[in-house]
C-alpha positions as CSV (number, residue, x, y, z in Angstrom):
1,M,0.0,0.0,0.0
2,T,1.3,3.5,-0.8
3,M,-1.5,5.4,0.9
4,P,0.8,7.0,3.5
5,T,2.8,8.7,0.8
6,T,-0.3,9.9,-1.0
7,R,-1.7,11.6,2.0
8,P,-0.5,15.1,1.2
9,A,-1.8,14.9,-2.3
10,M,-5.3,13.7,-1.3
11,A,-7.4,16.7,-0.4
12,P,-10.4,16.5,2.0
13,E,-13.3,15.0,0.0
14,G,-10.8,13.5,-2.4
15,R,-11.6,10.1,-3.8
16,L,-9.3,7.0,-3.8
17,F,-10.0,3.9,-5.9
18,T,-7.8,1.0,-4.8
19,F,-7.8,-2.5,-6.2
20,S,-6.5,-6.0,-5.6
21,C,-6.2,-8.6,-8.4
22,S,-5.2,-11.6,-6.2
23,G,-7.3,-14.7,-5.6
24,A,-5.2,-15.3,-2.5
25,M,-6.6,-12.3,-0.8
26,S,-10.2,-12.3,0.4
27,V,-12.5,-9.3,0.2
28,E,-12.4,-9.1,4.0
29,L,-8.6,-9.2,4.2
30,F,-8.3,-6.6,1.5
31,Q,-10.6,-4.3,3.4
32,K,-8.6,-4.8,6.6
33,V,-5.3,-4.0,4.7
34,V,-6.8,-0.8,3.3
35,A,-8.2,0.2,6.7
36,G,-4.7,-0.4,8.2
37,A,-3.2,1.9,5.5
38,V,-5.8,4.6,6.3
39,F,-4.9,4.3,10.0
40,D,-1.2,4.4,9.3
41,A,-1.7,7.5,7.0
42,Q,-3.4,9.3,10.0
43,V,-6.3,10.4,7.8
44,D,-10.1,9.9,8.2
45,A,-11.8,8.1,5.3
46,Q,-15.1,6.6,4.5
47,M,-15.8,3.6,2.3
48,L,-18.2,4.7,-0.3
49,G,-18.5,1.3,-2.0
50,R,-17.0,-2.1,-2.8
51,L,-16.1,-2.8,-6.4
52,Q,-15.9,-6.1,-8.2
53,A,-15.8,-7.7,-11.6
54,G,-19.0,-7.3,-13.7
55,E,-21.7,-9.8,-14.3
56,D,-19.9,-11.1,-17.4
57,H,-17.2,-12.5,-15.0
58,P,-19.1,-15.1,-12.8
59,V,-17.4,-16.8,-9.9
60,A,-17.9,-20.6,-9.5
61,M,-19.3,-21.5,-6.1
62,T,-16.6,-24.3,-5.9
63,H,-13.8,-21.9,-6.7
64,P,-14.1,-18.7,-4.5
65,E,-10.5,-17.7,-5.5
66,G,-12.0,-16.8,-8.8
67,E,-13.3,-13.6,-7.2
68,Y,-9.8,-12.2,-7.6
69,L,-10.8,-8.6,-8.7
70,K,-11.9,-6.5,-5.8
71,G,-11.8,-2.8,-5.1
72,L,-12.8,-0.1,-2.7
73,M,-13.9,3.4,-3.3
74,L,-12.9,5.7,-0.5
75,R,-13.5,9.4,0.3
76,R,-11.1,11.3,2.6
77,I,-13.0,13.3,5.2
């Protein structure tokens, strides 16, 4: 994560879109990692939404690792 170095460039009300393209990282773990980066950057942020692959990229119930594309939309407050 590079969020701590982007802190000065991200104005209040600024938006950050961050993504992971790893099947080894769950959505929950990704959100925890990003939350840790926000904490380390000493900024306040809100999660405006979770982002994922479109409907044209279904995930097999027997292969949850196929849900590799995940993202978060944040707003600095």
